[in-house]
C-alpha positions in Angstrom: 0.0 0.0 0.0 2.8 2.3 0.6 4.0 2.2 -3.0 0.5 3.1 -4.3 0.4 6.3 -2.2 3.8 7.4 -3.5 2.6 7.0 -7.1 -0.5 9.2 -6.5 1.6 11.8 -4.7 4.1 11.9 -7.5 1.4 12.5 -10.1 -0.1 15.2 -8.0 3.3 16.9 -7.8 3.8 16.7 -11.5 0.4 18.3 -12.1 1.2 21.1 -9.7 4.7 21.6 -11.3 3.1 21.8 -14.8 0.5 24.3 -13.5 3.2 26.5 -12.0 5.3 26.4 -15.2 2.2 27.2 -17.3 1.4 30.2 -15.0 5.0 31.4 -15.2 5.0 31.1 -19.0 1.7 33.0 -19.3 3.1 35.7 -16.9 6.2 36.1 -19.0 4.2 36.4 -22.2 2.0 39.1 -20.7 5.0 41.0 -19.4 6.7 40.8 -22.8 3.7 42.2 -24.6 3.4 45.1 -22.1 7.0 46.1 -22.4 7.5 45.7 -26.1 8.8 48.9 -27.8 6.2 51.0 -29.6 6.2 51.1 -33.4 8.2 53.9 -34.9 6.0 56.8 -36.0 5.2 56.4 -39.7 6.1 59.0 -42.2 3.1 61.4 -42.6 2.0 62.0 -46.2 0.9 65.6 -46.4 0.7 68.6 -48.7 2.5 71.9 -48.3 -0.8 73.8 -47.8 -1.7 71.6 -44.8 1.6 72.2 -43.2 1.5 76.0 -43.9 -2.0 76.1 -42.3 -0.9 74.5 -39.0 2.9 74.4 -38.8 3.1 73.8 -35.1 1.2 70.5 -35.5 3.9 69.2 -38.0 7.0 70.5 -36.1 9.6 67.7 -35.7 7.6 65.1 -37.8 9.0 63.2 -40.7 6.9 64.0 -43.7 6.5 63.0 -47.4 5.2 65.8 -49.6 4.2 66.2 -53.2 4.8 69.7 -54.4 6.6 72.1 -56.8 10.2 72.7 -55.8 11.2 76.4 -56.1 14.8 77.6 -56.1 14.8 81.2 -57.2 16.5 84.3 -55.9 14.6 85.3 -52.7 12.3 82.3 -52.9 13.2 78.8 -51.8 10.4 76.4 -50.9 7.9 73.8 -51.8 4.6 75.0 -53.2 1.3 73.2 -53.3 1.2 73.5 -57.1 2.6 75.5 -60.1 -0.6 77.6 -60.1 -0.2 78.4 -56.4 3.3 79.6 -57.2 2.2 81.8 -60.0 -0.6 83.3 -57.9 1.9 84.0 -55.1 -0.2 81.9 -52.7 2.3 81.9 -49.8 -0.1 80.1 -47.5 0.3 77.1 -49.8 4.1 76.8 -49.4 6.8 75.8 -47.0 10.4 76.9 -46.7 13.3 74.6 -47.7 17.0 75.3 -48.0 17.5 73.3 -51.2 21.2 74.1 -51.3 21.6 71.7 -48.4 19.7 68.9 -50.1 21.8 66.2 -51.9 21.0 66.0 -55.6 19.1 69.2 -55.9 20.3 72.2 -58.0 18.8 75.5 -59.2 18.1 73.8 -62.5 15.4 71.7 -60.6 13.4 74.8 -59.9 9.7 74.6 -60.8 9.8 70.8 -61.0 7.1 68.7 -59.3 8.5 66.2 -56.9 7.9 63.9 -54.0 10.2 64.9 -51.2 10.8 63.4 -47.7 12.3 65.2 -44.7 11.7 66.5 -41.2 9.6 69.6 -40.9 10.7 72.3 -38.4 8.5 75.2 -37.4 11.3 77.8 -37.0 10.8 80.7 -39.4 8.8 83.5 -38.0 8.3 81.7 -34.7 9.6 82.8 -31.3 12.3 80.3 -30.3 13.0 79.2 -26.7 15.8 81.8 -26.3 13.4 84.5 -27.3 14.7 85.1 -30.9 12.5 85.1 -33.9 14.1 83.5 -36.9 13.5 85.4 -40.2 14.5 84.4 -43.7 13.9 86.6 -46.7 13.8 83.6 -49.0 11.0 81.8 -47.1 7.6 81.7 -48.8 6.1 80.1 -45.7 6.9 78.3 -42.4 9.8 75.9 -42.1 12.3 74.8 -42.9 11.9 71.3 -44.3 15.2 69.8 -43.2 17.4 68.2 -45.8 16.1 64.7 -46.7 15.7 63.0 -50.0 14.0 63.5 -53.3 11.9 60.4 -53.5 11.0 60.9 -57.2 10.8 63.7 -59.8 7.3 64.0 -61.2 7.9 66.5 -64.0 10.4 68.5 -65.9 10.9 72.2 -65.0 7.9 74.4 -65.8 8.5 77.8 -67.5 8.8 80.9 -65.2 5.4 82.4 -64.3 4.6 85.1 -66.7 3.1 87.4 -64.0 6.2 87.2 -61.7 9.5 88.8 -62.0 
């Protein structure tokens, strides 16, 4: 009779051990899910007019923008469209220092492109040290920090007939 009691006791111990191991595994799985790193913020696909309308909302965000690249004397930016450029619609443009972008030259002015970079709301905005950054070549808020030209969508358009 003594051997029968040991067998029952061993099986009960095995069941308890498996239960404890299962509980530990489930606890580890829950902890791993709770502490997993969050997904990297995705690149926002937006247009220049949306950024110009609410630049503080886009500050520090990586963005992908379709627009018309402008590199002219006193005007460097990304416009919503060629028509917005010719109308002088500055609320449809953001500032970019194209000379800092790899692969971009003045010959690319008035070309439609998809660009990707980080938008900074600095021009015309009071900075933490109290300064206000001004740029005579800025058609709107910015700058769009140097990034990449994802793709050119057109050849350069002619200069606007109503602009000097």
